[in-house]
C-alpha positions as CSV (number, residue, x, y, z in Angstrom):
1,M,-3.6,28.3,15.4
2,A,-3.5,29.6,19.4
3,D,-8.0,29.6,18.9
4,A,-7.6,26.3,18.3
5,E,-5.7,25.6,21.5
6,D,-8.0,27.4,23.3
7,Y,-11.1,25.9,21.6
8,N,-10.1,22.3,22.9
9,S,-9.2,23.6,25.7
10,D,-11.4,22.9,29.1
11,E,-11.8,26.8,29.3
12,Y,-14.6,27.9,28.4
13,P,-17.3,24.8,28.8
14,G,-20.5,27.3,28.9
15,S,-19.4,29.3,25.7
16,P,-22.1,28.9,22.8
17,S,-21.8,27.7,19.4
18,Y,-19.7,29.6,17.2
19,N,-22.0,30.3,14.4
20,E,-24.4,31.2,16.9
21,D,-26.7,34.6,15.9
22,R,-23.1,36.3,14.3
23,E,-25.8,37.9,11.3
24,E,-26.4,41.9,12.3
25,D,-30.3,41.1,11.0
26,V,-32.0,38.7,13.8
27,V,-35.1,37.2,13.3
28,D,-38.7,38.5,15.1
29,D,-39.4,35.9,17.1
30,E,-35.8,35.5,18.4
31,E,-35.9,39.2,19.9
32,E,-39.0,38.4,21.2
33,E,-38.5,35.6,22.9
34,E,-34.2,37.5,24.3
35,E,-36.6,40.4,25.8
36,E,-39.1,37.1,27.3
37,E,-36.3,36.2,29.3
38,D,-34.9,37.1,33.0
39,A,-32.4,39.7,32.3
40,E,-30.7,39.5,35.1
41,A,-29.8,35.2,34.3
42,V,-28.7,36.6,31.4
43,Q,-26.6,39.3,32.4
44,E,-24.8,36.5,34.7
45,E,-24.8,34.2,32.0
46,C,-22.7,36.8,30.2
47,L,-20.1,38.4,33.0
48,A,-19.3,34.5,33.2
49,L,-18.1,34.3,29.9
50,F,-16.7,37.8,29.8
51,S,-14.7,36.6,32.6
52,Q,-13.0,34.1,30.3
53,R,-9.1,34.2,29.7
54,D,-9.1,35.9,26.1
55,F,-12.6,35.7,25.3
56,I,-12.4,38.4,23.4
57,M,-10.4,35.9,21.0
58,E,-14.1,34.1,20.9
59,S,-16.3,33.9,17.4
60,N,-19.0,34.3,19.4
61,I,-18.0,37.5,20.9
62,L,-20.0,40.2,19.2
63,S,-23.8,37.6,19.5
64,V,-22.4,37.3,23.8
65,L,-22.0,41.5,23.7
66,K,-24.8,42.2,21.9
67,R,-27.5,39.9,24.5
68,Y,-25.7,41.4,27.4
69,L,-26.3,44.8,26.5
70,Q,-30.1,44.0,25.3
71,A,-30.7,42.7,28.4
72,G,-29.5,46.1,30.3
73,G,-25.9,45.6,30.8
74,A,-23.4,47.9,31.7
75,P,-20.9,48.6,29.0
76,S,-17.7,49.7,31.5
77,T,-18.0,46.2,32.9
78,V,-17.5,44.6,29.6
79,V,-14.5,46.7,28.9
80,E,-13.0,45.7,31.9
81,L,-13.7,42.2,32.4
82,L,-12.5,41.9,28.7
83,S,-9.4,43.6,29.3
84,V,-8.4,42.0,32.7
85,N,-8.5,39.0,31.0
86,F,-7.2,39.5,27.9
87,T,-3.6,37.8,28.3
88,S,-3.3,37.2,24.3
89,I,-2.2,33.8,24.2
90,A,-2.5,33.9,19.9
91,G,-0.3,36.8,19.6
92,M,2.4,36.0,21.9
93,V,2.6,32.5,19.6
94,N,3.0,35.4,16.4
95,V,5.2,37.6,18.3
96,M,7.9,34.4,19.2
97,A,7.5,33.2,15.5
98,S,8.5,37.0,14.5
99,W,11.2,37.2,16.8
100,L,12.8,33.3,15.7
101,I,12.6,35.0,12.2
102,H,14.2,37.6,13.3
103,T,16.8,35.6,14.7
104,G,17.5,33.5,11.8
105,V,15.1,30.4,11.3
106,P,14.0,29.7,8.4
107,Q,10.2,30.8,8.4
108,S,9.3,27.2,7.4
109,E,10.7,25.6,10.6
110,V,8.9,28.3,12.6
111,T,5.9,27.4,11.0
112,H,6.3,23.8,11.6
113,L,6.9,23.5,15.1
114,V,4.0,25.9,16.0
115,E,1.9,23.7,13.6
116,N,3.8,20.3,15.6
117,H,3.3,22.0,19.2
118,M,-0.2,22.5,18.1
119,T,-0.7,19.4,16.6
120,D,-0.3,17.7,19.8
121,M,-2.7,20.1,21.9
122,V,-5.7,19.6,19.7
123,M,-4.9,15.5,19.6
124,K,-4.5,15.4,24.0
125,H,-7.2,18.3,24.4
126,F,-10.0,16.9,21.9
127,D,-13.5,16.5,23.3
128,P,-16.1,14.5,20.7
129,K,-18.7,16.1,22.4
130,K,-17.6,19.3,21.9
131,A,-16.5,19.2,18.5
132,D,-20.4,18.0,17.9
133,S,-21.5,21.3,19.5
134,I,-19.8,23.3,17.4
135,F,-23.0,22.8,14.6
136,N,-25.9,24.7,15.5
137,S,-29.4,24.0,15.5
138,D,-29.6,24.7,11.5
139,G,-26.6,22.5,11.2
140,N,-24.4,25.0,10.0
141,M,-21.1,24.3,9.4
142,P,-18.2,26.6,11.1
143,E,-16.8,29.0,8.7
144,W,-13.5,28.5,9.2
145,L,-14.2,24.5,8.5
146,P,-13.5,24.5,4.9
147,E,-10.5,27.1,4.8
148,M,-8.7,24.8,7.2
149,I,-9.4,21.6,5.8
150,Q,-7.5,23.1,2.2
151,Q,-4.1,22.9,4.1
152,A,-2.3,19.4,4.5
153,T,-1.2,20.0,8.5
154,W,-4.4,20.2,9.5
155,R,-6.0,17.3,6.9
156,S,-3.2,15.4,8.6
157,V,-5.2,16.2,11.7
158,F,-8.3,14.9,10.7
159,Y,-7.2,12.2,9.5
160,R,-6.1,10.9,12.9
161,L,-8.6,11.9,14.9
162,A,-11.2,10.0,13.1
163,E,-9.3,6.8,13.7
164,Q,-9.3,8.0,17.3
165,Y,-12.7,8.8,17.8
166,P,-15.0,7.3,14.6
167,D,-18.6,7.9,16.1
168,C,-17.6,12.0,16.2
169,L,-20.1,13.4,14.2
170,F,-18.0,16.3,13.5
171,L,-14.9,14.4,12.3
172,N,-17.5,12.3,9.4
173,F,-18.5,15.4,8.8
174,T,-15.3,16.8,8.4
175,I,-14.0,13.7,6.3
176,K,-16.9,14.1,4.0
177,M,-16.5,17.9,3.3
178,I,-12.4,16.4,2.9
179,S,-13.6,14.1,0.0
180,D,-15.9,16.3,-1.6
181,A,-12.6,19.0,-1.9
182,G,-11.0,16.6,-3.9
183,F,-8.6,15.1,-1.4
184,Q,-10.0,11.5,-0.9
185,G,-7.1,10.3,-2.2
186,E,-5.4,11.0,1.1
187,I,-7.8,9.1,3.2
188,T,-7.3,5.6,2.3
189,S,-6.2,4.5,6.1
190,V,-9.1,6.9,7.3
191,S,-12.0,3.8,9.3
192,T,-14.5,6.5,9.3
193,A,-14.1,7.0,5.4
194,C,-15.9,3.1,5.5
195,H,-19.3,4.6,7.6
196,Q,-20.0,6.7,4.4
197,I,-20.8,4.9,1.7
198,E,-20.8,8.2,-0.3
199,V,-16.6,8.5,0.7
200,F,-16.1,5.1,0.7
201,T,-17.0,4.7,-2.5
202,R,-15.0,7.5,-3.8
203,V,-11.8,6.8,-2.2
204,L,-12.3,3.4,-3.5
205,K,-12.1,4.6,-6.8
206,T,-9.4,6.7,-6.6
207,S,-7.5,4.4,-5.2
208,I,-7.8,1.0,-8.3
209,A,-7.0,4.3,-10.6
210,T,-3.9,4.7,-8.5
211,F,-3.1,1.3,-8.7
212,L,-4.0,1.0,-12.0
213,E,-2.0,3.9,-13.7
214,G,1.0,3.4,-11.2
215,G,1.4,-0.6,-12.0
216,E,3.5,-2.5,-9.8
217,E,5.5,0.3,-7.8
218,A,2.0,1.4,-6.5
219,L,0.5,-1.6,-5.9
220,E,3.7,-2.6,-3.9
221,K,3.8,1.3,-1.8
222,H,-0.3,1.2,-1.6
223,L,-1.5,-2.5,-0.8
224,P,-1.7,-2.0,2.7
225,E,-3.2,1.1,2.6
226,F,-5.9,0.0,0.7
227,T,-6.2,-2.8,2.2
228,K,-6.9,-2.3,5.7
229,M,-9.6,0.6,4.3
230,V,-11.4,-2.5,2.8
231,C,-10.9,-5.0,5.2
232,H,-12.5,-2.5,7.9
233,G,-15.5,-4.6,7.6
234,E,-17.4,-7.7,5.8
235,H,-19.6,-5.4,4.0
236,T,-16.5,-2.7,3.8
237,Y,-14.7,-6.2,1.5
238,L,-17.9,-7.6,-0.4
239,Y,-18.8,-4.2,-1.7
240,S,-15.5,-3.6,-3.0
241,Q,-14.7,-7.2,-4.2
242,L,-18.3,-7.4,-5.6
243,L,-17.7,-3.6,-7.8
244,M,-14.0,-5.1,-8.6
245,H,-15.5,-8.1,-9.7
246,L,-17.7,-6.7,-12.4
247,T,-15.2,-4.2,-13.6
248,A,-12.8,-7.0,-14.3
249,E,-15.5,-8.4,-16.8
250,E,-14.9,-5.5,-19.4
251,P,-12.8,-6.1,-21.5
252,E,-10.3,-3.2,-21.5
253,G,-8.4,-3.2,-18.3
254,G,-10.5,-6.5,-16.9
255,P,-7.0,-8.5,-16.6
256,N,-5.5,-5.7,-14.6
257,M,-8.7,-5.1,-12.0
258,R,-9.0,-9.0,-11.7
259,R,-5.4,-8.9,-10.3
260,L,-5.9,-6.4,-8.2
261,C,-9.0,-8.5,-6.6
262,Q,-6.6,-11.4,-6.2
263,E,-4.5,-9.2,-4.4
264,L,-6.4,-7.7,-2.3
265,Q,-8.3,-10.9,-1.0
266,K,-4.8,-12.6,-0.7
267,A,-3.6,-9.5,1.4
268,A,-6.8,-9.7,3.6
269,V,-6.1,-13.9,3.8
270,A,-2.5,-12.7,5.4
271,K,-4.4,-10.8,8.0
272,G,-6.1,-13.6,9.4
273,L,-9.8,-12.9,7.3
274,E,-12.4,-15.5,6.4
275,V,-13.2,-14.4,2.7
276,T,-13.4,-17.9,1.4
277,P,-17.0,-17.8,1.3
278,I,-16.6,-14.2,-0.7
279,T,-14.3,-15.8,-3.0
280,V,-16.1,-18.8,-3.8
281,A,-19.3,-16.7,-4.3
282,L,-17.9,-13.9,-6.7
283,T,-16.3,-17.1,-8.9
284,H,-20.1,-17.4,-10.9
285,A,-20.3,-21.2,-9.4
286,N,-23.7,-21.9,-7.4
287,E,-24.8,-24.2,-9.9
288,Y,-21.8,-26.6,-8.5
289,P,-22.5,-26.4,-5.2
290,R,-20.6,-29.4,-4.7
291,A,-17.8,-27.7,-6.3
292,C,-18.1,-24.7,-4.6
293,Q,-17.8,-26.5,-0.6
294,A,-14.7,-29.0,-1.6
295,L,-13.2,-25.5,-2.5
296,S,-14.2,-23.6,0.1
297,S,-13.2,-26.6,2.2
298,M,-9.6,-26.5,1.3
299,L,-8.8,-22.6,1.2
300,S,-10.2,-22.5,4.8
301,R,-8.2,-25.2,5.9
302,Q,-4.5,-24.2,3.6
303,A,-4.0,-27.4,3.2
304,L,-5.1,-29.5,0.0
305,N,-7.3,-32.7,0.7
306,P,-7.1,-36.2,-2.6
307,A,-11.0,-36.2,-1.3
308,D,-11.6,-32.3,-2.7
309,V,-9.2,-32.4,-5.1
310,S,-10.7,-36.0,-6.7
311,V,-14.3,-33.7,-6.4
312,L,-13.0,-31.1,-8.4
313,Y,-10.7,-33.4,-10.9
314,K,-13.5,-35.4,-11.8
315,M,-16.1,-32.3,-12.2
316,Y,-13.6,-30.6,-14.8
317,S,-12.3,-33.5,-16.8
318,E,-16.1,-34.2,-17.4
319,G,-18.2,-32.3,-20.1
320,E,-18.0,-28.8,-19.8
321,G,-17.7,-28.4,-15.9
322,P,-17.6,-25.4,-12.9
323,P,-16.5,-22.1,-14.3
324,V,-12.1,-21.8,-14.5
325,A,-12.5,-18.7,-12.5
326,L,-13.3,-21.1,-9.2
327,I,-10.4,-22.7,-9.3
328,R,-7.9,-19.9,-10.5
329,V,-8.1,-18.6,-6.8
330,P,-4.4,-17.8,-6.2
331,E,-4.2,-19.4,-3.0
332,F,-5.9,-22.9,-4.1
333,L,-2.7,-22.0,-6.8
334,D,-0.1,-22.0,-4.5
335,L,-1.6,-24.9,-2.5
336,L,-1.0,-27.0,-6.1
337,V,2.3,-25.7,-6.9
338,D,3.9,-26.3,-3.5
339,A,2.2,-29.6,-3.5
340,L,4.2,-30.7,-6.6
341,Y,7.3,-28.7,-6.6
342,N,8.1,-28.6,-3.0
343,P,10.9,-31.5,-2.5
344,A,9.3,-32.1,0.7
345,S,5.9,-32.5,-0.4
346,K,4.8,-36.2,-0.9
347,I,1.9,-36.9,-3.8
348,S,0.4,-40.6,-3.9
349,P,1.0,-41.7,-7.4
350,E,-3.1,-41.8,-8.0
351,H,-3.9,-38.4,-6.8
352,K,-0.5,-37.0,-8.5
353,S,-2.6,-36.8,-12.0
354,K,-5.6,-34.7,-10.3
355,Y,-3.1,-32.9,-8.5
356,I,-1.5,-31.8,-12.4
357,F,-4.3,-32.0,-14.5
358,L,-6.3,-29.2,-12.1
359,L,-3.1,-26.9,-12.0
360,A,-2.7,-27.0,-15.7
361,Y,-6.7,-26.8,-16.5
362,S,-6.7,-23.2,-14.4
363,V,-3.8,-21.9,-16.0
364,S,-4.7,-22.7,-20.0
365,V,-8.1,-23.2,-20.2
366,V,-9.4,-20.0,-21.9
367,E,-13.2,-19.6,-21.3
368,S,-15.3,-17.1,-22.9
369,S,-19.0,-16.4,-23.3
370,R,-20.9,-18.0,-26.2
371,R,-23.1,-14.8,-28.5
372,G,-26.0,-13.7,-27.0
373,G,-25.1,-14.4,-23.6
374,K,-26.6,-18.0,-23.8
375,G,-23.5,-21.1,-22.0
376,R,-20.1,-20.9,-22.5
377,R,-17.6,-21.4,-25.0
378,L,-14.3,-23.1,-23.7
379,N,-10.5,-23.1,-25.3
380,K,-8.6,-25.8,-24.6
381,E,-5.9,-26.3,-27.3
382,E,-3.3,-25.5,-24.5
383,L,-4.2,-27.8,-21.9
384,K,-2.0,-31.2,-23.2
385,S,1.3,-29.4,-23.6
386,T,1.0,-27.9,-20.3
387,T,0.0,-30.9,-18.7
388,Q,2.9,-32.7,-20.0
389,A,5.4,-29.8,-19.1
390,I,4.3,-29.9,-15.3
391,E,4.4,-33.7,-15.2
392,K,7.3,-33.8,-17.5
393,T,9.6,-31.1,-14.3
394,H,7.7,-32.5,-11.7
395,T,9.0,-36.4,-11.9
396,L,13.0,-34.8,-12.7
397,L,12.4,-32.5,-10.0
398,A,10.9,-35.2,-7.3
399,N,13.5,-37.8,-8.6
400,H,16.7,-35.8,-8.5
401,K,17.6,-32.5,-6.5
402,G,21.2,-32.6,-7.2
403,S,22.2,-30.2,-10.3
404,S,25.2,-32.8,-11.5
405,E,22.1,-35.4,-11.2
406,L,19.9,-32.7,-13.7
407,I,22.5,-32.1,-16.0
408,A,21.5,-34.6,-18.8
409,E,17.9,-33.1,-18.6
410,V,18.5,-29.5,-18.6
411,N,17.4,-28.9,-22.7
412,T,14.5,-30.8,-21.7
413,L,14.3,-28.4,-18.1
414,F,14.8,-25.3,-20.1
415,S,12.2,-26.2,-22.7
416,C,9.0,-26.3,-20.0
417,I,10.4,-24.1,-18.2
418,K,8.5,-21.3,-21.2
419,F,5.3,-22.3,-20.1
420,P,4.8,-19.4,-17.5
421,V,3.3,-22.1,-14.6
422,V,6.2,-24.1,-14.8
423,G,8.7,-21.1,-14.1
424,M,6.2,-20.5,-11.6
425,G,6.8,-24.4,-10.4
426,V,11.1,-24.1,-11.1
427,L,11.4,-21.4,-9.0
428,H,9.7,-22.4,-6.1
429,W,11.5,-25.5,-6.0
430,V,14.7,-23.8,-6.6
431,D,13.9,-21.5,-3.5
432,L,13.2,-24.4,-1.1
433,T,16.2,-26.2,-2.1
434,V,18.9,-23.3,-2.0
435,S,17.7,-22.4,0.6
436,E,18.9,-26.1,3.0
437,P,21.3,-24.6,5.6
438,N,24.2,-26.8,3.7
439,F,23.6,-26.5,-0.2
440,F,26.1,-24.1,-0.9
441,K,28.7,-25.8,1.4
442,L,27.7,-29.0,-0.3
443,N,28.1,-27.4,-4.0
444,T,31.1,-27.3,-5.8
445,D,30.1,-26.2,-9.0
446,H,30.6,-22.2,-9.6
447,T,27.3,-21.5,-10.4
448,P,24.6,-23.7,-9.4
449,L,22.2,-25.4,-11.9
450,H,19.7,-24.0,-9.8
451,L,20.5,-20.7,-10.6
452,V,20.9,-21.4,-13.9
453,L,17.1,-22.3,-13.6
454,V,16.7,-18.9,-12.4
455,D,17.7,-16.8,-15.5
456,E,16.3,-18.8,-17.1
457,I,12.8,-18.5,-15.6
458,V,13.8,-14.1,-15.4
459,S,14.9,-14.6,-19.8
460,N,11.3,-15.9,-20.1
461,H,8.6,-14.7,-17.7
462,P,9.2,-10.7,-17.2
463,L,6.6,-10.8,-14.8
464,L,8.7,-13.3,-12.0
465,H,11.9,-10.9,-12.1
466,H,9.6,-9.5,-8.7
467,K,9.9,-13.3,-7.0
468,A,13.4,-13.7,-8.4
469,L,14.9,-10.9,-7.2
470,I,13.4,-12.0,-3.8
471,L,15.4,-14.5,-4.2
472,L,18.5,-13.4,-5.1
473,T,18.2,-10.5,-2.1
474,R,18.0,-13.5,0.4
475,L,21.0,-15.4,-1.4
476,F,23.4,-12.5,-1.1
477,E,22.3,-11.4,1.9
478,N,23.1,-14.5,3.9
479,S,25.5,-14.5,6.7
480,Y,26.9,-18.5,5.4
481,D,29.5,-17.8,8.3
482,E,30.2,-21.7,7.8
483,L,32.0,-21.0,4.4
484,D,35.4,-19.7,4.1
485,V,36.3,-16.4,3.9
486,L,36.9,-16.4,-0.2
487,V,34.8,-18.5,-0.6
488,R,31.8,-16.6,0.9
489,L,33.1,-13.6,-1.6
490,E,32.8,-15.7,-4.4
491,L,29.2,-17.1,-3.6
492,K,28.1,-13.6,-3.2
493,K,29.7,-12.2,-6.7
494,M,28.3,-15.2,-8.3
495,V,24.6,-14.2,-6.5
496,L,25.4,-10.1,-8.1
497,D,26.2,-12.0,-11.9
498,R,22.3,-13.4,-11.3
499,M,21.4,-9.9,-10.6
500,L,23.4,-8.4,-13.3
501,H,21.7,-10.6,-15.6
502,L,17.9,-9.6,-14.1
503,L,19.0,-6.0,-14.4
504,H,19.5,-7.0,-18.1
505,K,16.3,-8.6,-18.9
506,G,14.6,-5.4,-17.7
507,C,14.2,-5.0,-13.5
508,V,16.7,-2.6,-13.6
509,I,15.1,0.3,-10.9
510,P,14.4,-3.0,-8.3
511,V,18.4,-4.3,-8.8
512,V,20.2,-1.2,-8.7
513,T,17.7,0.6,-5.4
514,F,18.9,-3.1,-4.0
515,I,22.5,-2.4,-4.3
516,T,22.4,1.1,-3.2
517,K,21.1,0.7,-0.3
518,C,23.7,-2.0,1.0
519,V,26.5,-0.7,0.2
520,D,27.1,0.4,3.8
521,D,27.0,-3.6,5.1
522,T,29.1,-4.9,2.0
523,D,32.3,-5.4,1.1
524,I,33.4,-2.8,-1.5
525,S,34.9,-5.3,-3.5
526,L,32.0,-6.7,-4.1
527,V,29.6,-3.7,-5.1
528,R,33.0,-2.5,-7.2
529,H,32.7,-5.5,-9.0
530,F,29.1,-4.6,-9.5
531,V,29.2,-1.0,-10.3
532,T,32.6,-2.3,-13.4
533,E,29.7,-5.1,-14.7
534,L,27.2,-2.6,-14.6
535,L,29.0,0.2,-16.6
536,D,30.2,-2.7,-19.7
537,M,26.2,-3.2,-20.0
538,I,24.4,0.5,-20.3
539,A,24.8,3.4,-22.5
540,P,22.7,6.4,-22.8
541,P,19.9,7.7,-23.2
542,Y,19.6,6.7,-19.7
543,T,16.1,7.9,-17.1
544,V,16.3,11.1,-14.4
545,E,15.2,8.2,-12.3
546,F,18.6,6.0,-12.7
547,V,20.7,8.6,-12.9
548,Q,19.2,10.2,-9.6
549,L,19.9,6.0,-8.4
550,L,23.2,5.3,-9.4
551,L,25.3,8.6,-9.4
552,P,26.2,9.1,-6.1
553,L,27.1,5.6,-5.9
554,I,29.3,6.2,-9.2
555,E,30.8,9.0,-7.5
556,N,31.5,7.7,-3.9
557,K,35.3,7.2,-3.9
558,A,35.6,4.4,-1.5
559,V,34.0,2.5,-4.5
560,T,35.2,4.0,-7.9
561,D,38.3,5.3,-7.2
562,T,40.7,2.1,-8.9
563,L,38.5,2.1,-11.9
564,R,39.2,6.0,-12.5
565,T,42.2,6.9,-14.7
566,S,44.5,9.9,-14.8
567,D,43.5,11.0,-19.0
568,G,39.3,10.5,-17.6
569,K,38.5,8.2,-20.4
570,D,37.4,5.2,-18.3
571,P,33.8,4.2,-18.3
572,V,33.7,6.1,-14.0
573,S,34.5,9.4,-15.7
574,E,32.3,8.7,-18.7
575,F,29.5,8.0,-17.3
576,I,29.9,11.2,-14.8
577,S,30.4,13.1,-17.2
578,H,27.1,12.3,-19.3
579,C,25.0,12.7,-16.4
580,R,26.5,16.5,-15.2
581,A,26.2,17.2,-19.1
582,N,22.4,16.2,-19.4
583,F,21.1,15.7,-16.1
584,M,22.1,18.9,-14.1
585,T,18.9,20.5,-13.1
586,Q,18.0,17.4,-12.1
587,I,20.4,16.0,-9.9
């Protein structure tokens, strides 16, 4: 490890390449050239190297020593220079580490300490020009490099260096070696990988496989790094999206891949990148330039335009129309949902039906290829009912904001909410309405109809659970300083009940995770209420992940002490006993 530090310092500016002439057998023409060199100049060059600190530790010491002796150098001079300049930095590091271990410091901690210091020194003194000179004229790599990249610590150093020095040939080569060695899953954030098509493709494949196998959790965890890599440049984004779109056309796994394409596109837009031309080009709508132009115009401005909407409406309502994929872009659907379900949105009556039609068409029409690949088959069976559901809810919510005014129409709302797009729109309307500053101050209902609608959405649409949890989380974390303390507690208890309903419908781990994280900042009576209700809802068998999350909360005496009985027959004690008996090795 200390050798690596010496290499990155400026102590050996004239040192030959690592792999230079290390074999015992040398080629005849090299020996002849060596003999022809000026013996005195060779000796001076070698003596300058022998005078460097700890040069005896250098990997090319044997080749330099042989060269010096062949030029007629005195062995005694070599011995004196190497011994005088030998300070054994590496040896002292090892001795110090050994002392620390003998004094009781864990070996893992000592190793971590030395590696961290080495990492800092490498990052501080790394010289890309010297690194590139490591390769000899034959292009051979250093013997220590394959072993070094097997260690996670040093791979992470190479990743950091590659980000800092993207033009370094040695680092580019090392990143490729790491990818070839099977560690491509680690280098999604390394921009250097974007310059090597082979490495980039391998990393892209591994990342996509991780998303498809890991589901929502993997998507949420790894998408930022994946987006950073893919959005490195226009060429990487286009290449990635093209491959993913081709894969999305496969029957097996196609919808999941299409979802990943859309998430990537959404993330790129959030980063401020102009990807609209690529998005439109990948919809296979080249035969409809006017439709592409209308959609591109609205996506670029992130705003709907009645004229462009009219163009799309006319093309889709007459005949076969362009491919439905063209208007099935998430950003465009979000704009339509906001226009129809945002209380502050104003749509002229003459254009309202066009907005509704386009939204209904994009989410309900099923498009497939005819046999032989000639033409398209459109299934519009659900178009009419979807259009009617959107129109009914839009009319109701646009004209009635108060809970009391909507009670009479609750059956209609519940019926329409069964359509996924309506569930999405109503959830958006609820979010904007209850987020108004004085909503809960003016609302006297124990459970406002708005949140009852959220319960109904949660019951019908598992894919909207995440959005519902975000809304409930924000409501629970609000301070509500304008309300009485007791009213505030009752309000938050009511929000917790909505979270329990969400948990009951399958969103278990995210809800429990949120509650365990906010224990310290929440009134303990609220946490106790959640725990009491939860224990009434659940029963064995439990997953390991669930037990690992919930057990510390249940064992918290401040939360559950008042819920326990002396005979141990209470739900708290029974849950703890069950977990201790069945999950002893996992917790």
